[in-house]
C-alpha positions in Angstrom: 73.7 69.8 115.0 72.0 72.2 117.4 72.3 76.0 117.3 74.3 76.0 120.5 77.0 73.7 119.1 77.1 75.7 115.9 77.4 78.9 118.1 80.2 77.4 120.2 82.0 76.4 117.0 81.6 79.8 115.4 82.8 81.6 118.6 85.9 79.3 118.7 86.7 80.1 115.1 86.2 83.8 115.8 88.5 83.6 118.8 91.2 81.8 116.8 90.8 84.4 114.0 91.1 87.2 116.5 94.2 85.7 118.1 95.9 85.1 114.8 95.1 88.7 113.8 96.8 90.1 117.0 99.8 87.8 116.4 100.3 89.1 112.9 99.9 92.7 114.0 102.5 92.1 116.8 104.9 90.6 114.3 104.5 93.5 111.9 105.1 95.9 114.8 108.2 94.0 115.8 109.7 94.1 112.2 108.8 97.9 112.0 110.6 98.5 115.3 113.7 96.5 114.1 113.8 98.4 110.9 113.5 101.8 112.7 116.3 100.8 115.1 118.6 99.9 112.3 117.9 103.1 110.6 118.6 105.0 113.7 121.9 103.3 114.2 123.0 104.4 110.7 122.3 108.1 111.3 125.2 108.8 113.6 127.5 106.6 111.6 126.7 108.4 108.3 127.2 111.8 110.0 130.5 110.7 111.4 131.6 109.4 108.1 130.6 112.6 106.4 132.5 114.6 109.0 135.5 112.3 108.5 135.4 112.8 104.7 135.1 116.6 105.0 137.9 116.8 107.4 140.2 114.6 105.2 139.4 116.7 102.1 140.0 119.9 104.0 143.4 118.5 105.1 144.4 117.6 101.7 143.5 121.1 100.4 145.7 122.5 103.1 148.5 120.4 102.2 148.2 121.2 98.5 147.9 124.9 99.2 151.0 124.8 101.3 152.9 122.9 98.7 151.8 125.3 96.1 152.9 128.2 98.3 156.3 126.6 98.8 156.9 125.9 95.1 155.5 129.2 93.7 158.3 131.6 93.0 158.6 134.6 95.3 158.2 138.1 93.9 
């Protein structure tokens, strides 16, 4: 086998390796973007859920305070 043929084969293998590396890198980037997108989706949902829970607890406290005031004997 001549050096030219060997160089051609080596060049082809290097090109395939470079392409495979770029494909893997792009797949990793795609997965990373997907994870970041899902995480960004949950931020507003968790904030809304926390606000809802806080509002509910405050409402319950108000009801209990009003009930306590109504039951408490007047001086």
